[in-house]
C-alpha positions as CSV (number, residue, x, y, z in Angstrom):
1,X,113.9,52.4,53.7
2,X,112.2,55.7,54.6
3,X,114.4,58.4,56.5
4,X,113.4,58.7,59.8
5,X,111.7,62.0,60.6
6,X,112.0,63.6,64.1
7,X,109.1,62.9,66.5
8,X,107.0,66.1,66.3
9,X,105.6,65.2,70.0
10,X,109.2,64.9,71.3
11,X,109.8,68.3,69.7
12,X,106.9,69.9,71.0
13,X,107.4,68.4,74.3
14,X,110.9,69.7,74.6
15,X,109.9,73.5,73.9
16,X,109.0,75.5,76.9
17,X,105.3,76.2,77.5
18,X,104.2,79.4,76.5
19,X,104.2,81.8,79.5
20,X,100.3,82.7,80.3
21,X,100.7,84.4,83.7
22,X,99.4,87.9,83.7
23,X,103.0,89.5,83.5
24,X,103.7,87.6,80.0
25,X,106.2,89.2,78.0
26,X,107.5,91.3,80.8
27,X,111.0,91.4,82.1
28,X,110.5,90.9,85.9
29,X,111.8,94.5,86.6
30,X,109.6,96.1,84.1
31,X,106.3,94.2,85.3
32,X,107.4,95.0,88.8
33,X,107.8,98.8,87.9
34,X,104.5,98.9,86.0
35,X,102.8,97.4,89.1
36,X,104.6,99.9,91.3
37,X,102.8,102.7,89.2
38,X,99.4,101.2,89.4
39,X,100.0,100.6,93.1
40,X,100.9,104.3,93.6
41,X,97.6,105.2,91.8
42,X,95.6,103.1,94.0
43,X,97.5,104.5,97.1
44,X,96.9,108.0,95.7
45,X,93.0,107.7,95.3
46,X,92.6,105.9,98.5
47,X,94.3,108.8,100.2
48,X,92.5,111.4,98.3
49,X,95.8,112.9,97.0
50,X,95.1,114.3,93.6
51,X,98.6,115.5,93.3
52,X,99.8,112.0,93.7
53,X,97.3,110.8,91.2
54,X,98.4,113.4,88.8
55,X,102.1,112.3,89.3
56,X,101.3,108.7,87.9
57,X,100.0,110.0,84.7
58,X,101.6,111.7,81.6
59,X,100.6,115.4,81.3
60,X,98.8,114.8,78.2
61,X,96.9,111.6,79.7
62,X,93.1,111.1,78.9
63,X,90.2,108.8,80.0
64,X,87.4,107.2,78.7
65,X,84.9,104.9,79.9
66,X,81.4,104.2,81.4
67,X,79.8,105.2,84.6
68,X,76.7,103.0,84.3
69,X,75.4,103.8,80.9
70,X,77.0,107.4,80.8
71,X,80.1,107.6,78.4
72,X,82.9,109.6,79.9
73,X,85.8,111.3,77.9
74,X,87.9,113.7,80.0
75,X,91.5,114.8,80.3
76,X,92.9,113.0,83.3
77,X,92.8,116.5,85.3
78,X,89.2,116.0,85.5
79,X,89.6,112.7,87.6
80,X,92.2,114.6,89.6
81,X,89.4,117.0,90.4
82,X,87.1,114.1,91.3
83,X,90.0,113.0,93.7
84,X,90.4,116.5,95.2
85,X,86.8,116.8,95.9
86,X,86.7,113.8,97.8
87,X,87.7,115.4,101.3
88,X,86.5,115.2,104.9
89,X,85.1,111.8,106.1
90,X,85.8,109.1,103.4
91,X,83.9,106.2,104.9
92,X,84.1,104.1,101.4
93,X,87.7,103.6,102.2
94,X,87.0,101.1,104.8
95,X,85.1,98.9,102.3
96,X,87.5,99.6,99.4
97,X,89.7,96.9,97.7
98,X,91.8,96.6,94.5
99,X,93.4,93.9,92.7
100,X,96.0,94.4,89.8
101,X,94.5,91.3,87.6
102,X,97.4,91.7,84.9
103,X,100.2,93.5,83.6
104,X,101.8,93.0,80.1
105,X,105.1,94.7,78.9
106,X,106.2,95.1,75.3
107,X,109.4,97.1,75.1
108,X,108.6,100.4,76.3
109,X,104.9,100.0,76.4
110,X,102.6,98.2,79.0
111,X,99.0,97.5,79.8
112,X,97.7,96.8,83.3
113,X,94.1,95.8,84.4
114,X,93.1,97.2,88.0
115,X,89.8,96.0,89.6
116,X,88.5,98.0,92.2
117,X,85.7,97.3,94.6
118,X,84.0,100.1,96.6
119,X,85.8,103.4,95.1
120,X,83.6,106.1,96.2
121,X,81.1,103.1,96.8
122,X,81.3,102.0,93.1
123,X,83.1,99.1,91.4
124,X,85.5,99.7,88.5
125,X,87.4,97.9,86.1
126,X,90.5,100.1,84.9
127,X,92.6,99.4,81.8
128,X,95.7,101.4,81.9
129,X,98.1,102.1,78.9
130,X,101.6,102.9,80.3
131,X,104.7,104.4,78.4
132,X,108.3,104.5,79.5
133,X,110.1,107.8,78.7
134,X,113.3,109.1,80.2
135,X,113.5,105.7,82.3
136,X,109.9,106.3,84.0
137,X,106.8,104.4,83.5
138,X,103.7,106.7,83.4
139,X,100.1,106.0,82.6
140,X,99.2,107.6,79.4
141,X,95.6,106.6,79.1
142,X,92.8,105.2,81.5
143,X,89.8,103.3,80.0
144,X,87.3,102.1,82.6
145,X,84.0,100.5,83.3
146,X,81.6,100.9,86.1
147,X,78.4,99.0,86.1
148,X,77.2,101.1,89.1
149,X,78.0,104.4,90.0
150,X,77.2,107.1,92.9
151,X,78.0,109.8,90.6
């Protein structure tokens, strides 16, 4: 007689499905905290508040990306200057929308993807790398792509 083998299908069916939601791997509080930082970024750029933008980034943060076909590499302070220069009437804010497309947390690091439509009349996909230091999440790097730009 052949010893019985466990039914592989039953074993597979008994295991929980892998979590493929955008917040995969994140404890609920960590994912919410990362989302809050990204939302603070959105609120700050929409308000034109460069100090609030600066506050969500590490002091040594950098950004890289593409404005159309033009490659950009700069300290995050350069982006803060762009935000600061956007003063006066800001008609683009009425057309602006954003979506936090995904958040993934692994220990003390996280990544988030933010889609922006109409930021200063251009569309952006931003990939943020975040680090938790001293209990606070901050953006360490911003990489972005904008197929069209007004700059």
